All heavy atoms as TSV, in Angstrom:
chain	resi	resn	atom	element	x	y	z
A	1	MET	N	N	-21.850	-13.413	-6.548
A	1	MET	CA	C	-20.414	-13.591	-6.670
A	1	MET	C	C	-19.737	-12.248	-6.360
A	1	MET	O	O	-20.092	-11.228	-6.936
A	1	MET	CB	C	-20.084	-14.061	-8.077
A	1	MET	CG	C	-18.614	-14.232	-8.322
A	1	MET	SD	S	-18.334	-14.808	-10.003
A	1	MET	CE	C	-17.392	-16.233	-9.643
A	2	PRO	N	N	-18.753	-12.258	-5.453
A	2	PRO	CA	C	-18.107	-10.990	-5.080
A	2	PRO	C	C	-17.255	-10.432	-6.219
A	2	PRO	O	O	-16.699	-11.167	-7.030
A	2	PRO	CB	C	-17.241	-11.361	-3.883
A	2	PRO	CG	C	-17.111	-12.828	-3.893
A	2	PRO	CD	C	-18.253	-13.382	-4.678
A	3	ASP	N	N	-17.180	-9.136	-6.254
A	3	ASP	CA	C	-16.384	-8.443	-7.260
A	3	ASP	C	C	-14.905	-8.531	-6.874
A	3	ASP	O	O	-14.557	-8.221	-5.730
A	3	ASP	CB	C	-16.833	-6.976	-7.331
A	3	ASP	CG	C	-16.138	-6.202	-8.428
A	3	ASP	OD1	O	-15.523	-6.830	-9.308
A	3	ASP	OD2	O	-16.215	-4.968	-8.400
A	4	PRO	N	N	-13.998	-8.971	-7.784
A	4	PRO	CA	C	-12.573	-9.072	-7.441
A	4	PRO	C	C	-11.967	-7.747	-6.985
A	4	PRO	O	O	-11.025	-7.734	-6.212
A	4	PRO	CB	C	-11.914	-9.551	-8.735
A	4	PRO	CG	C	-13.008	-10.149	-9.536
A	4	PRO	CD	C	-14.267	-9.443	-9.127
A	5	SER	N	N	-12.508	-6.630	-7.452
A	5	SER	CA	C	-11.945	-5.339	-7.047
A	5	SER	C	C	-12.222	-5.034	-5.580
A	5	SER	O	O	-11.598	-4.158	-4.997
A	5	SER	CB	C	-12.483	-4.216	-7.931
A	5	SER	OG	O	-13.882	-4.092	-7.753
A	6	ASP	N	N	-13.156	-5.767	-4.945
A	6	ASP	CA	C	-13.419	-5.580	-3.517
A	6	ASP	C	C	-12.249	-6.037	-2.662
A	6	ASP	O	O	-12.113	-5.626	-1.522
A	6	ASP	CB	C	-14.677	-6.343	-3.091
A	6	ASP	CG	C	-15.937	-5.740	-3.675
A	6	ASP	OD1	O	-15.884	-4.573	-4.116
A	6	ASP	OD2	O	-16.956	-6.438	-3.697
A	7	ARG	N	N	-11.413	-6.896	-3.198
A	7	ARG	CA	C	-10.283	-7.423	-2.441
A	7	ARG	C	C	-9.027	-6.561	-2.572
A	7	ARG	O	O	-8.028	-6.841	-1.932
A	7	ARG	CB	C	-9.979	-8.843	-2.890
A	7	ARG	CG	C	-11.078	-9.812	-2.460
A	7	ARG	CD	C	-10.755	-11.202	-2.852
A	7	ARG	NE	N	-11.479	-11.445	-4.111
A	7	ARG	CZ	C	-11.134	-12.325	-5.020
A	7	ARG	NH1	N	-10.078	-13.050	-4.854
A	7	ARG	NH2	N	-11.843	-12.484	-6.111
A	8	LEU	N	N	-9.080	-5.555	-3.419
A	8	LEU	CA	C	-7.926	-4.682	-3.598
A	8	LEU	C	C	-7.865	-3.639	-2.494
A	8	LEU	O	O	-8.892	-3.212	-1.981
A	8	LEU	CB	C	-7.999	-3.980	-4.956
A	8	LEU	CG	C	-7.912	-4.869	-6.180
A	8	LEU	CD1	C	-8.166	-4.048	-7.440
A	8	LEU	CD2	C	-6.568	-5.549	-6.252
A	9	PRO	N	N	-6.648	-3.201	-2.130
A	9	PRO	CA	C	-6.542	-2.130	-1.143
A	9	PRO	C	C	-7.168	-0.848	-1.686
A	9	PRO	O	O	-7.240	-0.650	-2.902
A	9	PRO	CB	C	-5.033	-1.944	-0.972
A	9	PRO	CG	C	-4.398	-3.119	-1.586
A	9	PRO	CD	C	-5.362	-3.676	-2.576
A	10	PRO	N	N	-7.637	0.036	-0.826
A	10	PRO	CA	C	-8.242	1.281	-1.307
A	10	PRO	C	C	-7.219	2.124	-2.070
A	10	PRO	O	O	-6.074	2.258	-1.655
A	10	PRO	CB	C	-8.700	1.981	-0.032
A	10	PRO	CG	C	-7.926	1.352	1.063
A	10	PRO	CD	C	-7.605	-0.036	0.621
A	11	ARG	N	N	-7.642	2.658	-3.192
A	11	ARG	CA	C	-6.737	3.450	-4.029
A	11	ARG	C	C	-6.913	4.947	-3.842
A	11	ARG	O	O	-6.119	5.720	-4.323
A	11	ARG	CB	C	-6.963	3.109	-5.509
A	11	ARG	CG	C	-6.613	1.684	-5.835
A	11	ARG	CD	C	-5.155	1.442	-5.644
A	11	ARG	NE	N	-4.798	0.161	-6.216
A	11	ARG	CZ	C	-3.762	-0.531	-5.817
A	11	ARG	NH1	N	-3.000	-0.103	-4.863
A	11	ARG	NH2	N	-3.481	-1.681	-6.372
A	12	ASP	N	N	-7.968	5.345	-3.162
A	12	ASP	CA	C	-8.158	6.770	-2.923
A	12	ASP	C	C	-8.513	6.985	-1.458
A	12	ASP	O	O	-9.505	6.482	-0.982
A	12	ASP	CB	C	-9.241	7.345	-3.831
A	12	ASP	CG	C	-10.552	6.591	-3.718
A	12	ASP	OD1	O	-10.543	5.459	-3.201
A	12	ASP	OD2	O	-11.579	7.138	-4.127
A	13	ALA	N	N	-7.635	7.665	-0.769
A	13	ALA	CA	C	-7.838	7.922	0.646
A	13	ALA	C	C	-7.002	9.120	1.051
A	13	ALA	O	O	-6.013	9.452	0.400
A	13	ALA	CB	C	-7.445	6.705	1.478
A	14	THR	N	N	-7.412	9.763	2.119
A	14	THR	CA	C	-6.621	10.848	2.685
A	14	THR	C	C	-5.957	10.312	3.936
A	14	THR	O	O	-6.631	9.825	4.844
A	14	THR	CB	C	-7.527	12.044	3.038
A	14	THR	OG1	O	-8.199	12.463	1.860
A	14	THR	CG2	C	-6.716	13.176	3.598
A	15	LEU	N	N	-4.658	10.376	3.956
A	15	LEU	CA	C	-3.896	9.821	5.066
A	15	LEU	C	C	-3.162	10.928	5.806
A	15	LEU	O	O	-2.813	11.951	5.219
A	15	LEU	CB	C	-2.875	8.814	4.532
A	15	LEU	CG	C	-3.446	7.711	3.661
A	15	LEU	CD1	C	-2.322	6.940	3.011
A	15	LEU	CD2	C	-4.297	6.792	4.490
A	16	THR	N	N	-2.937	10.692	7.058
A	16	THR	CA	C	-2.111	11.610	7.823
A	16	THR	C	C	-0.863	10.862	8.256
A	16	THR	O	O	-0.904	9.666	8.530
A	16	THR	CB	C	-2.856	12.130	9.056
A	16	THR	OG1	O	-3.262	11.022	9.851
A	16	THR	CG2	C	-4.087	12.927	8.659
A	17	GLY	N	N	0.217	11.551	8.284
A	17	GLY	CA	C	1.475	10.928	8.673
A	17	GLY	C	C	2.538	11.989	8.863
A	17	GLY	O	O	2.267	13.189	8.747
A	18	PRO	N	N	3.744	11.556	9.138
A	18	PRO	CA	C	4.832	12.501	9.381
A	18	PRO	C	C	5.404	13.077	8.080
A	18	PRO	O	O	6.553	12.831	7.720
A	18	PRO	CB	C	5.864	11.656	10.120
A	18	PRO	CG	C	5.653	10.276	9.579
A	18	PRO	CD	C	4.172	10.170	9.326
A	19	VAL	N	N	4.594	13.821	7.348
A	19	VAL	CA	C	5.053	14.446	6.108
A	19	VAL	C	C	4.909	15.955	6.224
A	19	VAL	O	O	4.037	16.462	6.923
A	19	VAL	CB	C	4.278	13.920	4.878
A	19	VAL	CG1	C	4.590	12.458	4.632
A	19	VAL	CG2	C	2.788	14.100	5.040
A	20	SER	N	N	5.762	16.666	5.519
A	20	SER	CA	C	5.742	18.128	5.587
A	20	SER	C	C	4.844	18.756	4.529
A	20	SER	O	O	4.475	19.915	4.642
A	20	SER	CB	C	7.167	18.669	5.444
A	20	SER	OG	O	7.717	18.266	4.212
A	21	ALA	N	N	4.509	18.007	3.498
A	21	ALA	CA	C	3.653	18.499	2.414
A	21	ALA	C	C	2.861	17.312	1.865
A	21	ALA	O	O	3.217	16.160	2.113
A	21	ALA	CB	C	4.508	19.124	1.319
A	22	PRO	N	N	1.797	17.568	1.116
A	22	PRO	CA	C	0.999	16.457	0.572
A	22	PRO	C	C	1.824	15.515	-0.313
A	22	PRO	O	O	2.701	15.948	-1.051
A	22	PRO	CB	C	-0.069	17.168	-0.259
A	22	PRO	CG	C	-0.166	18.532	0.313
A	22	PRO	CD	C	1.212	18.869	0.794
A	23	VAL	N	N	1.527	14.233	-0.188
A	23	VAL	CA	C	2.165	13.191	-0.987
A	23	VAL	C	C	1.071	12.546	-1.826
A	23	VAL	O	O	0.025	12.183	-1.317
A	23	VAL	CB	C	2.842	12.134	-0.095
A	23	VAL	CG1	C	3.420	11.009	-0.927
A	23	VAL	CG2	C	3.914	12.766	0.769
A	24	THR	N	N	1.314	12.409	-3.123
A	24	THR	CA	C	0.348	11.820	-4.037
A	24	THR	C	C	0.849	10.460	-4.500
A	24	THR	O	O	1.991	10.336	-4.948
A	24	THR	CB	C	0.142	12.730	-5.265
A	24	THR	OG1	O	-0.242	14.015	-4.814
A	24	THR	CG2	C	-0.916	12.168	-6.180
A	25	ILE	N	N	-0.007	9.455	-4.376
A	25	ILE	CA	C	0.306	8.116	-4.882
A	25	ILE	C	C	-0.769	7.777	-5.898
A	25	ILE	O	O	-1.949	7.702	-5.566
A	25	ILE	CB	C	0.327	7.071	-3.755
A	25	ILE	CG1	C	1.282	7.488	-2.645
A	25	ILE	CG2	C	0.715	5.707	-4.318
A	25	ILE	CD1	C	1.215	6.608	-1.421
A	26	ALA	N	N	-0.360	7.593	-7.142
A	26	ALA	CA	C	-1.294	7.261	-8.217
A	26	ALA	C	C	-0.866	5.923	-8.830
A	26	ALA	O	O	0.306	5.717	-9.126
A	26	ALA	CB	C	-1.291	8.349	-9.275
A	27	TRP	N	N	-1.839	5.029	-8.981
A	27	TRP	CA	C	-1.569	3.731	-9.587
A	27	TRP	C	C	-1.973	3.774	-11.050
A	27	TRP	O	O	-3.054	4.249	-11.388
A	27	TRP	CB	C	-2.348	2.642	-8.867
A	27	TRP	CG	C	-1.749	2.261	-7.559
A	27	TRP	CD1	C	-0.908	1.223	-7.319
A	27	TRP	CD2	C	-1.930	2.905	-6.295
A	27	TRP	NE1	N	-0.562	1.182	-5.993
A	27	TRP	CE2	C	-1.178	2.207	-5.343
A	27	TRP	CE3	C	-2.664	4.010	-5.877
A	27	TRP	CZ2	C	-1.137	2.565	-4.006
A	27	TRP	CZ3	C	-2.624	4.382	-4.548
A	27	TRP	CH2	C	-1.866	3.659	-3.630
A	28	ASP	N	N	-1.096	3.263	-11.915
A	28	ASP	CA	C	-1.427	3.241	-13.338
A	28	ASP	C	C	-2.251	2.006	-13.672
A	28	ASP	O	O	-2.679	1.266	-12.790
A	28	ASP	CB	C	-0.165	3.339	-14.202
A	28	ASP	CG	C	0.790	2.166	-14.020
A	28	ASP	OD1	O	0.392	1.136	-13.445
A	28	ASP	OD2	O	1.944	2.293	-14.457
A	29	THR	N	N	-2.476	1.779	-14.947
A	29	THR	CA	C	-3.321	0.679	-15.407
A	29	THR	C	C	-2.796	-0.687	-14.984
A	29	THR	O	O	-3.566	-1.613	-14.771
A	29	THR	CB	C	-3.415	0.704	-16.949
A	29	THR	OG1	O	-3.500	2.044	-17.392
A	29	THR	CG2	C	-4.641	-0.036	-17.424
A	30	TRP	N	N	-1.503	-0.819	-14.842
A	30	TRP	CA	C	-0.878	-2.092	-14.489
A	30	TRP	C	C	-0.685	-2.254	-12.987
A	30	TRP	O	O	-0.086	-3.211	-12.542
A	30	TRP	CB	C	0.456	-2.236	-15.213
A	30	TRP	CG	C	0.284	-2.277	-16.686
A	30	TRP	CD1	C	-0.100	-3.342	-17.446
A	30	TRP	CD2	C	0.451	-1.193	-17.580
A	30	TRP	NE1	N	-0.184	-2.977	-18.760
A	30	TRP	CE2	C	0.159	-1.655	-18.877
A	30	TRP	CE3	C	0.819	0.135	-17.439
A	30	TRP	CZ2	C	0.215	-0.855	-19.995
A	30	TRP	CZ3	C	0.876	0.931	-18.558
A	30	TRP	CH2	C	0.580	0.433	-19.816
A	31	GLY	N	N	-1.159	-1.305	-12.198
A	31	GLY	CA	C	-1.042	-1.403	-10.748
A	31	GLY	C	C	0.279	-0.922	-10.188
A	31	GLY	O	O	0.610	-1.213	-9.038
A	32	VAL	N	N	1.048	-0.192	-10.984
A	32	VAL	CA	C	2.342	0.331	-10.525
A	32	VAL	C	C	2.112	1.684	-9.854
A	32	VAL	O	O	1.537	2.584	-10.455
A	32	VAL	CB	C	3.324	0.490	-11.711
A	32	VAL	CG1	C	4.635	1.094	-11.257
A	32	VAL	CG2	C	3.550	-0.852	-12.381
A	33	PRO	N	N	2.571	1.829	-8.589
A	33	PRO	CA	C	2.363	3.114	-7.913
A	33	PRO	C	C	3.384	4.160	-8.368
A	33	PRO	O	O	4.559	3.854	-8.567
A	33	PRO	CB	C	2.554	2.773	-6.438
A	33	PRO	CG	C	3.445	1.585	-6.433
A	33	PRO	CD	C	3.134	0.828	-7.701
A	34	HIS	N	N	2.916	5.383	-8.553
A	34	HIS	CA	C	3.778	6.522	-8.886
A	34	HIS	C	C	3.637	7.519	-7.743
A	34	HIS	O	O	2.561	8.070	-7.523
A	34	HIS	CB	C	3.352	7.149	-10.217
A	34	HIS	CG	C	3.478	6.205	-11.363
A	34	HIS	ND1	N	4.624	6.080	-12.100
A	34	HIS	CD2	C	2.599	5.303	-11.877
A	34	HIS	CE1	C	4.447	5.160	-13.038
A	34	HIS	NE2	N	3.224	4.673	-12.918
A	35	VAL	N	N	4.729	7.730	-7.010
A	35	VAL	CA	C	4.706	8.575	-5.820
A	35	VAL	C	C	5.289	9.935	-6.168
A	35	VAL	O	O	6.381	10.023	-6.747
A	35	VAL	CB	C	5.508	7.923	-4.675
A	35	VAL	CG1	C	5.423	8.759	-3.414
A	35	VAL	CG2	C	5.030	6.507	-4.422
A	36	ARG	N	N	4.568	10.990	-5.799
A	36	ARG	CA	C	5.039	12.355	-6.027
A	36	ARG	C	C	5.015	13.105	-4.708
A	36	ARG	O	O	4.010	13.069	-3.981
A	36	ARG	CB	C	4.169	13.056	-7.050
A	36	ARG	CG	C	4.367	12.506	-8.449
A	36	ARG	CD	C	3.548	13.265	-9.467
A	36	ARG	NE	N	3.858	12.863	-10.818
A	36	ARG	CZ	C	3.472	11.735	-11.385
A	36	ARG	NH1	N	2.775	10.874	-10.703
A	36	ARG	NH2	N	3.784	11.462	-12.631
A	37	ALA	N	N	6.120	13.780	-4.406
A	37	ALA	CA	C	6.236	14.550	-3.169
A	37	ALA	C	C	7.219	15.696	-3.389
A	37	ALA	O	O	8.005	15.686	-4.337
A	37	ALA	CB	C	6.716	13.657	-2.034
A	38	GLN	N	N	7.166	16.670	-2.498
A	38	GLN	CA	C	8.050	17.829	-2.620
A	38	GLN	C	C	9.399	17.601	-1.939
A	38	GLN	O	O	10.404	18.176	-2.338
A	38	GLN	CB	C	7.369	19.057	-2.035
A	38	GLN	CG	C	6.160	19.471	-2.836
A	38	GLN	CD	C	5.466	20.677	-2.233
A	38	GLN	OE1	O	5.912	21.244	-1.243
A	38	GLN	NE2	N	4.362	21.074	-2.843
A	39	ALA	N	N	9.427	16.777	-0.910
A	39	ALA	CA	C	10.669	16.514	-0.177
A	39	ALA	C	C	11.023	15.029	-0.273
A	39	ALA	O	O	10.141	14.171	-0.370
A	39	ALA	CB	C	10.514	16.914	1.286
A	40	ARG	N	N	12.287	14.744	-0.224
A	40	ARG	CA	C	12.750	13.365	-0.348
A	40	ARG	C	C	12.218	12.492	0.797
A	40	ARG	O	O	11.811	11.360	0.592
A	40	ARG	CB	C	14.275	13.332	-0.367
A	40	ARG	CG	C	14.825	11.947	-0.637
A	40	ARG	CD	C	16.301	11.957	-0.790
A	40	ARG	NE	N	16.598	12.539	-2.098
A	40	ARG	CZ	C	17.810	12.665	-2.584
A	40	ARG	NH1	N	18.845	12.281	-1.889
A	40	ARG	NH2	N	18.000	13.190	-3.775
A	41	ARG	N	N	12.209	13.038	2.000
A	41	ARG	CA	C	11.709	12.281	3.156
A	41	ARG	C	C	10.228	11.913	2.953
A	41	ARG	O	O	9.805	10.800	3.252
A	41	ARG	CB	C	11.892	13.105	4.419
A	41	ARG	CG	C	11.401	12.432	5.673
A	41	ARG	CD	C	11.592	13.351	6.875
A	41	ARG	NE	N	10.952	12.817	8.043
A	41	ARG	CZ	C	11.588	12.209	9.024
A	41	ARG	NH1	N	12.901	12.094	8.984
A	41	ARG	NH2	N	10.936	11.736	10.057
A	42	ASP	N	N	9.441	12.856	2.446
A	42	ASP	CA	C	8.031	12.593	2.178
A	42	ASP	C	C	7.866	11.550	1.073
A	42	ASP	O	O	6.970	10.709	1.122
A	42	ASP	CB	C	7.312	13.876	1.780
A	42	ASP	CG	C	7.320	14.911	2.890
A	42	ASP	OD1	O	7.634	14.561	4.052
A	42	ASP	OD2	O	7.041	16.083	2.588
A	43	LEU	N	N	8.733	11.600	0.086
A	43	LEU	CA	C	8.705	10.627	-1.002
A	43	LEU	C	C	8.932	9.215	-0.470
A	43	LEU	O	O	8.210	8.282	-0.817
A	43	LEU	CB	C	9.767	10.966	-2.048
A	43	LEU	CG	C	9.889	9.988	-3.207
A	43	LEU	CD1	C	8.726	10.182	-4.166
A	43	LEU	CD2	C	11.206	10.181	-3.910
A	44	TYR	N	N	9.912	9.072	0.416
A	44	TYR	CA	C	10.194	7.759	0.994
A	44	TYR	C	C	9.035	7.263	1.851
A	44	TYR	O	O	8.741	6.073	1.879
A	44	TYR	CB	C	11.488	7.789	1.806
A	44	TYR	CG	C	12.722	7.974	0.956
A	44	TYR	CD1	C	13.789	8.728	1.410
A	44	TYR	CD2	C	12.826	7.400	-0.303
A	44	TYR	CE1	C	14.925	8.906	0.639
A	44	TYR	CE2	C	13.955	7.568	-1.083
A	44	TYR	CZ	C	15.007	8.318	-0.607
A	44	TYR	OH	O	16.123	8.483	-1.372
A	45	PHE	N	N	8.375	8.173	2.548
A	45	PHE	CA	C	7.207	7.783	3.340
A	45	PHE	C	C	6.101	7.248	2.421
A	45	PHE	O	O	5.503	6.205	2.693
A	45	PHE	CB	C	6.690	8.965	4.166
A	45	PHE	CG	C	5.508	8.622	5.012
A	45	PHE	CD1	C	5.675	8.012	6.246
A	45	PHE	CD2	C	4.220	8.889	4.572
A	45	PHE	CE1	C	4.582	7.682	7.028
A	45	PHE	CE2	C	3.124	8.565	5.345
A	45	PHE	CZ	C	3.302	7.962	6.578
A	46	GLY	N	N	5.835	7.950	1.334
A	46	GLY	CA	C	4.821	7.511	0.381
A	46	GLY	C	C	5.181	6.195	-0.274
A	46	GLY	O	O	4.323	5.322	-0.468
A	47	LEU	N	N	6.443	6.015	-0.597
A	47	LEU	CA	C	6.892	4.762	-1.195
A	47	LEU	C	C	6.733	3.607	-0.215
A	47	LEU	O	O	6.281	2.517	-0.581
A	47	LEU	CB	C	8.354	4.879	-1.633
A	47	LEU	CG	C	8.969	3.642	-2.261
A	47	LEU	CD1	C	8.240	3.276	-3.539
A	47	LEU	CD2	C	10.443	3.885	-2.531
A	48	GLY	N	N	7.060	3.850	1.042
A	48	GLY	CA	C	6.888	2.818	2.068
A	48	GLY	C	C	5.434	2.448	2.256
A	48	GLY	O	O	5.084	1.275	2.411
A	49	TYR	N	N	4.566	3.452	2.216
A	49	TYR	CA	C	3.133	3.194	2.356
A	49	TYR	C	C	2.628	2.349	1.192
A	49	TYR	O	O	1.909	1.364	1.395
A	49	TYR	CB	C	2.361	4.504	2.423
A	49	TYR	CG	C	0.876	4.287	2.473
A	49	TYR	CD1	C	0.250	3.985	3.668
A	49	TYR	CD2	C	0.101	4.335	1.324
A	49	TYR	CE1	C	-1.109	3.746	3.730
A	49	TYR	CE2	C	-1.259	4.107	1.371
A	49	TYR	CZ	C	-1.851	3.816	2.570
A	49	TYR	OH	O	-3.197	3.579	2.606
A	50	ALA	N	N	2.994	2.713	-0.024
A	50	ALA	CA	C	2.536	1.965	-1.199
A	50	ALA	C	C	3.069	0.533	-1.166
A	50	ALA	O	O	2.341	-0.413	-1.492
A	50	ALA	CB	C	2.982	2.667	-2.481
A	51	THR	N	N	4.308	0.347	-0.763
A	51	THR	CA	C	4.897	-0.986	-0.684
A	51	THR	C	C	4.192	-1.828	0.370
A	51	THR	O	O	3.841	-2.982	0.128
A	51	THR	CB	C	6.394	-0.894	-0.366
A	51	THR	OG1	O	7.041	-0.112	-1.370
A	51	THR	CG2	C	7.040	-2.269	-0.312
A	52	ALA	N	N	3.955	-1.248	1.532
A	52	ALA	CA	C	3.284	-1.981	2.604
A	52	ALA	C	C	1.855	-2.346	2.206
A	52	ALA	O	O	1.376	-3.443	2.507
A	52	ALA	CB	C	3.278	-1.143	3.871
A	53	GLN	N	N	1.191	-1.444	1.523
A	53	GLN	CA	C	-0.180	-1.697	1.103
A	53	GLN	C	C	-0.243	-2.884	0.139
A	53	GLN	O	O	-1.147	-3.705	0.208
A	53	GLN	CB	C	-0.759	-0.454	0.445
A	53	GLN	CG	C	-2.224	-0.537	0.151
A	53	GLN	CD	C	-2.756	0.737	-0.452
A	53	GLN	OE1	O	-2.046	1.424	-1.174
A	53	GLN	NE2	N	-3.984	1.063	-0.156
A	54	GLU	N	N	0.727	-2.995	-0.734
A	54	GLU	CA	C	0.726	-4.074	-1.715
A	54	GLU	C	C	1.166	-5.408	-1.118
A	54	GLU	O	O	0.825	-6.459	-1.636
A	54	GLU	CB	C	1.644	-3.718	-2.886
A	54	GLU	CG	C	1.145	-2.563	-3.705
A	54	GLU	CD	C	-0.186	-2.863	-4.378
A	54	GLU	OE1	O	-0.367	-3.988	-4.877
A	54	GLU	OE2	O	-1.042	-1.972	-4.376
A	55	HIS	N	N	1.929	-5.382	-0.025
A	55	HIS	CA	C	2.491	-6.628	0.503
A	55	HIS	C	C	1.899	-7.051	1.835
A	55	HIS	O	O	2.454	-7.900	2.527
A	55	HIS	CB	C	4.008	-6.510	0.603
A	55	HIS	CG	C	4.648	-6.419	-0.750
A	55	HIS	ND1	N	4.762	-7.501	-1.582
A	55	HIS	CD2	C	5.151	-5.377	-1.426
A	55	HIS	CE1	C	5.320	-7.120	-2.719
A	55	HIS	NE2	N	5.559	-5.840	-2.650
A	56	LEU	N	N	0.772	-6.474	2.197
A	56	LEU	CA	C	0.118	-6.869	3.432
A	56	LEU	C	C	-0.289	-8.343	3.389
A	56	LEU	O	O	-0.224	-9.045	4.393
A	56	LEU	CB	C	-1.099	-5.984	3.689
A	56	LEU	CG	C	-1.808	-6.187	5.018
A	56	LEU	CD1	C	-0.847	-5.936	6.175
A	56	LEU	CD2	C	-3.001	-5.269	5.116
A	57	TRP	N	N	-0.653	-8.829	2.212
A	57	TRP	CA	C	-1.048	-10.236	2.081
A	57	TRP	C	C	0.111	-11.160	2.456
A	57	TRP	O	O	-0.085	-12.221	3.040
A	57	TRP	CB	C	-1.512	-10.553	0.660
A	57	TRP	CG	C	-0.416	-10.465	-0.351
A	57	TRP	CD1	C	-0.043	-9.380	-1.066
A	57	TRP	CD2	C	0.474	-11.516	-0.733
A	57	TRP	NE1	N	1.033	-9.678	-1.867
A	57	TRP	CE2	C	1.375	-10.995	-1.681
A	57	TRP	CE3	C	0.614	-12.852	-0.362
A	57	TRP	CZ2	C	2.384	-11.745	-2.272
A	57	TRP	CZ3	C	1.619	-13.605	-0.954
A	57	TRP	CH2	C	2.484	-13.046	-1.893
A	58	ARG	N	N	1.340	-10.746	2.145
A	58	ARG	CA	C	2.497	-11.587	2.452
A	58	ARG	C	C	2.723	-11.682	3.955
A	58	ARG	O	O	3.081	-12.742	4.471
A	58	ARG	CB	C	3.746	-11.034	1.770
A	58	ARG	CG	C	4.932	-11.941	1.971
A	58	ARG	CD	C	6.068	-11.551	1.090
A	58	ARG	NE	N	7.116	-12.539	1.233
A	58	ARG	CZ	C	8.380	-12.266	1.103
A	58	ARG	NH1	N	8.772	-11.058	0.785
A	58	ARG	NH2	N	9.283	-13.198	1.268
A	59	LEU	N	N	2.502	-10.586	4.658
A	59	LEU	CA	C	2.631	-10.623	6.110
A	59	LEU	C	C	1.617	-11.587	6.712
A	59	LEU	O	O	1.936	-12.361	7.621
A	59	LEU	CB	C	2.441	-9.219	6.691
A	59	LEU	CG	C	3.499	-8.193	6.326
A	59	LEU	CD1	C	3.086	-6.821	6.839
A	59	LEU	CD2	C	4.836	-8.587	6.898
A	60	GLU	N	N	0.400	-11.547	6.210
A	60	GLU	CA	C	-0.635	-12.451	6.695
A	60	GLU	C	C	-0.278	-13.902	6.364
A	60	GLU	O	O	-0.454	-14.801	7.187
A	60	GLU	CB	C	-1.982	-12.082	6.068
A	60	GLU	CG	C	-3.131	-12.952	6.487
A	60	GLU	CD	C	-3.500	-12.819	7.955
A	60	GLU	OE1	O	-3.106	-11.835	8.600
A	60	GLU	OE2	O	-4.185	-13.724	8.462
A	61	TYR	N	N	0.246	-14.149	5.185
A	61	TYR	CA	C	0.658	-15.495	4.777
A	61	TYR	C	C	1.754	-16.024	5.710
A	61	TYR	O	O	1.674	-17.152	6.195
A	61	TYR	CB	C	1.151	-15.468	3.336
A	61	TYR	CG	C	1.690	-16.783	2.841
A	61	TYR	CD1	C	0.838	-17.759	2.340
A	61	TYR	CD2	C	3.053	-17.051	2.869
A	61	TYR	CE1	C	1.318	-18.963	1.883
A	61	TYR	CE2	C	3.549	-18.259	2.428
A	61	TYR	CZ	C	2.686	-19.219	1.930
A	61	TYR	OH	O	3.167	-20.414	1.495
A	62	CYS	N	N	2.772	-15.197	5.970
A	62	CYS	CA	C	3.877	-15.622	6.844
A	62	CYS	C	C	3.395	-15.870	8.269
A	62	CYS	O	O	3.858	-16.798	8.932
A	62	CYS	CB	C	4.981	-14.578	6.832
A	62	CYS	SG	S	5.870	-14.489	5.269
A	63	ARG	N	N	2.464	-15.043	8.750
A	63	ARG	CA	C	1.922	-15.234	10.092
A	63	ARG	C	C	1.188	-16.570	10.190
A	63	ARG	O	O	1.397	-17.339	11.135
A	63	ARG	CB	C	0.962	-14.098	10.444
A	63	ARG	CG	C	0.408	-14.183	11.866
A	63	ARG	CD	C	-0.604	-13.094	12.135
A	63	ARG	NE	N	-1.822	-13.257	11.377
A	63	ARG	CZ	C	-2.844	-14.048	11.725
A	63	ARG	NH1	N	-2.773	-14.744	12.827
A	63	ARG	NH2	N	-3.912	-14.126	10.974
A	64	ARG	N	N	0.367	-16.866	9.203
A	64	ARG	CA	C	-0.368	-18.139	9.220
A	64	ARG	C	C	0.572	-19.331	9.071
A	64	ARG	O	O	0.357	-20.378	9.681
A	64	ARG	CB	C	-1.418	-18.161	8.117
A	64	ARG	CG	C	-2.562	-17.241	8.388
A	64	ARG	CD	C	-3.588	-17.318	7.310
A	64	ARG	NE	N	-4.650	-16.346	7.513
A	64	ARG	CZ	C	-5.840	-16.455	7.009
A	64	ARG	NH1	N	-6.149	-17.484	6.219
A	64	ARG	NH2	N	-6.739	-15.538	7.235
A	65	GLN	N	N	1.601	-19.184	8.269
A	65	GLN	CA	C	2.565	-20.273	8.086
A	65	GLN	C	C	3.304	-20.545	9.384
A	65	GLN	O	O	3.502	-21.701	9.776
A	65	GLN	CB	C	3.545	-19.913	6.976
A	65	GLN	CG	C	4.494	-21.040	6.631
A	65	GLN	CD	C	5.430	-20.658	5.499
A	65	GLN	OE1	O	5.694	-19.472	5.284
A	65	GLN	NE2	N	5.911	-21.635	4.786
A	66	ALA	N	N	3.708	-19.483	10.098
A	66	ALA	CA	C	4.421	-19.647	11.353
A	66	ALA	C	C	3.546	-20.291	12.446
A	66	ALA	O	O	4.039	-21.069	13.259
A	66	ALA	CB	C	4.946	-18.304	11.840
A	67	ARG	N	N	2.259	-19.983	12.438
A	67	ARG	CA	C	1.337	-20.548	13.428
A	67	ARG	C	C	0.861	-21.953	13.070
A	67	ARG	O	O	0.242	-22.628	13.873
A	67	ARG	CB	C	0.111	-19.655	13.575
A	67	ARG	CG	C	0.375	-18.385	14.292
A	67	ARG	CD	C	-0.895	-17.614	14.410
A	67	ARG	NE	N	-0.887	-16.883	15.663
A	67	ARG	CZ	C	-1.894	-16.200	16.109
A	67	ARG	NH1	N	-3.027	-16.173	15.433
A	67	ARG	NH2	N	-1.821	-15.555	17.236
A	68	GLY	N	N	1.091	-22.348	11.835
A	68	GLY	CA	C	0.626	-23.644	11.387
A	68	GLY	C	C	-0.837	-23.664	11.020
A	68	GLY	O	O	-1.466	-24.724	11.033
A	69	THR	N	N	-1.386	-22.496	10.697
A	69	THR	CA	C	-2.811	-22.420	10.348
A	69	THR	C	C	-3.023	-22.151	8.874
A	69	THR	O	O	-4.113	-21.745	8.469
A	69	THR	CB	C	-3.510	-21.340	11.188
A	69	THR	OG1	O	-2.875	-20.089	10.934
A	69	THR	CG2	C	-3.464	-21.662	12.663
A	70	LEU	N	N	-2.019	-22.340	8.070
A	70	LEU	CA	C	-2.134	-22.114	6.646
A	70	LEU	C	C	-2.860	-23.281	6.003
A	70	LEU	O	O	-2.419	-24.434	6.099
A	70	LEU	CB	C	-0.743	-21.947	6.026
A	70	LEU	CG	C	-0.668	-21.559	4.569
A	70	LEU	CD1	C	-1.289	-20.186	4.362
A	70	LEU	CD2	C	0.778	-21.530	4.110
A	71	ALA	N	N	-3.999	-23.029	5.420
A	71	ALA	CA	C	-4.768	-24.135	4.838
A	71	ALA	C	C	-5.133	-23.808	3.411
A	71	ALA	O	O	-5.352	-22.734	3.004
A	71	ALA	CB	C	-6.039	-24.370	5.627
């Protein structure tokens, strides 16, 4: 039987992107992301990344619904 945590997005990774300083995203016990950055622009980038990571399933759901392959 597969472990349910295998289906979760990775919580520890090193990413590269258009940021001027390191951005830290830490998830608490309830799965709420806490984004820390030195610049506001970097903070928004980290927030966007965390949001996209959590809602990727919705994009896949909408794609399948639009194609008529949702089963």
